N, C-alpha and C positions, 0 to 999 in steps of 0.2 A: 394786307394780302400779298405784298411782295415777300414777306419772310415766307408765308406759308408756302410760294410760288420757290422758294428757296429750300424751302425744308423738305419737301415731297421727295424729291430726289434722293435726298439724304436718308430718308426714312426706308427709301424702296432697297439702297443701297446697304445699310445696316441690316435691313430683313434678310436680303439675299446671303451678306456674309455670315448672320445666325445660322441662317439655315445650311449653308456651308460648312460650318464648324459643328454643327449636329450630326450633318449626314457623314463627314469625312471618316469620322471612327468607325462608322457602320460598314463604309464601303472597305474601308480597310482591313475590317472584319472577315468580309464578305471575299474579299482577294486572299487574305490567308489562309479562310477553309478551303477556298478551289485550289489553292497552292499545295494543301494538304492532301486533299484528296487524288490530287493528280499523282503527288510522291507516293502515299499510301496504293494506290493501283499500279503504278512501276512497281516496288516492292512486292507485292502479294504476286505480279507476273513474274517476276523473278524467282520469286522462293517456289511456286507453283512447279519450274522448271527442274527445281532440285538444286540443292548447296551443300557445301562440304560440310555443315551442320547435319544435314541428314546423312550424309555418309556415317558421320561421326556417331549418331544416334544409332543408325541399322548394325554397326559394328558393334555396340554396346549391347545391343539385343541379342546380336548373333553369340557374344562370349556369356549372356544369361544362356540363352537356349542350350548352348554346348557345354558350360559348367553345373546348372543346377542338378540337373540328376544323378550326380557325382555326390551331390553335397546331402548330409543327413544332419537329424536334430537327434541328440542324444539326451536321455533322461534316467536319472539314478535317483534308487532310495534306499537308505540303510538306517542304521540305530547308533546313537550316541549314549555311551552309559555314564553317568555322573553320581552325586551323591542323592540326589531327588530322584534315582531310578533312570529307567533308560526312556528315549523319546525318539519319534522317526524322524528322519531330516530326508528332503526332496532336494535335488539338485538336476541342473540342466545344462547344456552347453551343445557345441556343434562339431561337427566332424565331417569326413569325406571319404569315399571309397578309393581304398589302395589298388586293389587288384580284385580279379575274376574267381578268386578262393573266399570272398566275402571277408577278408581284412579291411577293416574301418579304422580309422586313424582319428587321434583326437589328443586333448590336452589328458596329462594325468592326474592333474587337480580336478580335472571335472567327474574322474570315477574314482579317484583315493576313497577307498574306505566303505564304497558300494557295497549293497550285499546284493542287488537286482540292476540291471541294466539293461533299457530298451533304447532300439533306434528305430526312428520314425524314415522311412525313404521317401524319396520324392515324390512318389505318388501317395504317398501320406500313409502307407501300410507300416503298420509298427512290429517291430521282429524283436525278439529278446536276444540278448549279445552274453557271451563269454569273454572274459578277460584274457587276451593272451599273454602279456605282459607290460609291465609300466617302467619306467626309467623315469623316478621323480627328479633326478639331478639335472635332466633337461627339459621336464614335463613335457615327455612323450607316451602316448599309451596306446595299444595295440587290440581293438575288439575284434571279433569275430560272429557272423551272423549267417544266416543261411544264403547262399551266393545266388539263389535264381533272382533273374531280370536287373541284377546290379549292373551299374554302368561305371567303371573304374575313371576314375580321373586321369588325365594325361598330365605328367609332370615335366617341369623345366629341366634340362639340362644343366643348367647353371645358375648360381644365384644373381639377382637383378642389379643392377647397377643405380646410382644415385640419380633421380630423375626421372626413370623409367614409371608410366604408367601403370597402376596396379588396381585390382578389384577384390573386394572384401566379401565373401559370402558367410552365412550364418542365420542365427536366429536372436538378434537383439533384442533384449527385455520381452523374450520368448516371440516375438515378431518372427515366425519360421519363415526359411528360406528366404531372406532378405540379400539386397546386393547394396554395397556403396562404392565409392571411386575416390582415387586419390592418385599420389605419387609415392614413390618411394624418397623420403624425406633424408636417409642417411643410411648406412649399413656399418656393421659390425659396433653396435652400441650394446654398452653394458649399463644395467640399471641397479644391481645390487640388491636383486630380490632375494628375501631369506632363503626361499625354498629351493633355489635352482643352483645350484653348482657352477653350472657351464654356459656363461651369455656371449650369444654371439648374433643379435638381435638386428631384424631389420628395422627400420623405424618410418612408419608412413602416417600420413594424415588423411588415412580413407577413415570414414567414419567406424569405430568399433566401440562397442558397449557389452556390458554384462549379456551373457547368452552367447556373443559372437566367440568365444573360446575354443579352441580345436577347429574351426572354420578354415577353410582354404584360402590363400590369398595368390590370385592368379596374375598372370600378364595379358598383354594383349591380344595374345592367341589363346588365352584361357586355359595355359599348360599352370599348374601349381608351382609357385615359386616361394610359398612358405606356408607357416600355418600360425593364426594370430593367437596370442597367449596372454597379453597383457595390456593395460594401456597405462598412462600417465592421467593422474586426476586433477592436478591442477592444486591439492591442497598441500603446500609444503613439498612439492615435487613427491609425494608419495607415489608408490606404485600398487595396482592392485585390478579390484572388478568396479570400480566407481563411473561415473558418467565420463563420457568422453571428454577430452579437451584439447584435441587437437594432435595428439601424439598416441600412436598403437606401435604395439612393438609384436614382430612376428620371426619364429623360426624358422631359418630360412631351409630350402628343401634338402642341401647338399648335409646338414644335420639331420636331419629326417630320416633320409634315405638310409645311412649310417645306421643310426638307431632301430631303426624299423625292421630291418634284414636281420640284424642280430635277435632281435626280441623274436621275430617269426620264427628263425631258425632254431635257437636255443633257449630264449625266453629270457634272457640276461645278456647284460652289454657290457663288452670288453672295453676301456678307454685306451686311447694311445699314452707311452710312457717315453718321456727323454730322458729324466733324471737332472732337470734343474729347477733352479728357484730365480724366479725372475721379479725384478719391481719395474715399475716406469720410470721412466726419464725425468718426468715432471717430481718423483719423490727422489730422485737423485741430485737433483738441480738444488731442492729443499736444504741440502746440506745435512740429512739424514745418514750418510755413510761417512765415516771418518778414513775408509782406505783409501790411500792417495789414488790408486787407480779408478775407483769409482770419482772421487773429486777432479779426476782427470777427465773424466766422459762427460761429467756435467759442465764442464769449462769447454770443451771441444766439440760436442755432438748437438749441432742447432736443432734437429727437430724431434718427431715422437717414435716410440717403439718401445722394445721390451728390454731391459738390460739385465743380462744373466749376472745374477748375484753369487750363486753357487752352484758348483758342479760338480754331482754326485761322482765318486770314485768307481770305476768298471760301469758307468751306466752307457747308453748309447749316445750320449751326448757329447761324452769326455773320447769314446771312439770316434766318433766323429770330426774331433777336434774342436769342439768349441771350449770354451774357458771364461774366468769372469771379466767382467769388463765388455764382451761384447754385445752389440746391439743388433737385436733381430729388428728388422724392418717388412718382412715380406718374406710370408709362407703359402709355397704352392700357387705364386701368382696372386695371393690376396695379402694386402697390405697390413702391416700390424701396427697399431697405433697405442696399444696398451699392455699390460702385463696379463692381465684376465683375458683380452682377447686372444693373447696367445698360447695361455692356458686351456681357453675353449677348443681353438683349432688342432691343437695337439692329441687333445683327450677324443677329439671326433674323427680321428683317423685311425684305420686298423693296425695292427702288429704287421711289421715286414720283415721278412726274412735278411733283406739289406737295408744296412742303416741309409739315412737319409742323406742326400748329398750337398752339402754345403758350400756355397760360394762366397767366400769370405774375402774382403780386401781391405785396403786401407785407402780406400775411397772417399771416407769420411775426412781425412785430413793427412796427407801425405806427408808430415812431419810427425806425427804420433800414429806409427804402424799400429800400436795397441789397440787403439779404438778403431774397433772393425765394425763394418755393416754388414751385415749378413743375411742373405736370402737362402730359403729352402726348396729344394726342387725335388 
């Protein structure tokens, strides 16, 4: 009897402890849910008042509203002749309205060889287009359609800088009038594309896929800074029209303006000429040149640039005072990182009555005045 008297309170205590152990997790969960509800209510109240994300979203919508009426879809048809006869091919890409005269800008590879070109404008109306001219060396083509109701794109006055936000418009995989966003990953890129002789690409991580070719790349104010033309596919670093792999390439607006104005005016494109042959600094460092001066450049010049290997007698370069062994690091305010980029920048400039004014000095190394760093103004 006594043992039962002592056992009773113990059982009550154990029962209470068990009930507490069972109830505690439920209570904790209830408190957690109530805390989450309070946090959600506070977050919702803040979001309803508006945030920076709302402002960013609205800005993106504004860019789409401003740019889309200037974007077009380009469809082409043609015939290919072979040993087994001829067959019809279909091709498509993107483009954008250049001016009020109905000029449309796209990539040359989109319309090359086409017998019929059709342009679909932003209100989905289709119009026949004629080819005004194309420059396969820069992959730029100019079409012309009926100009009624067209909205020309606004063009930036300068090429973009690394890190700037950009937006790509076009028809990826025939999803027409699409938009993607990213940043400028790099500038002055060369990719070794077989059909393009002059490369000075903008690199962007904005999603670009087959069908985007010829579409505009714009800045945060809706101004065209470039035209998408190729992508890195990620397969052996090959470039072309494969699926997007994070690297898109666009022709900068400065090159576009130069080529387009000449195509509209004369149907042909004249390239700038200096009369020099250049090589990369890295090639010189690898010992490919036995000339003592070139070897001296390899040992004394620490950066990147285009090394002048040959100066044509009587050329504009010779008249300007350039000579073998000079290292070009800048042209018209743009950094020169390679020989191919220098060639492209020169080719993209119109012929001038006066020669370039070269500012050359021995700032590279005061003890070796023959190794000169040159800038063109």
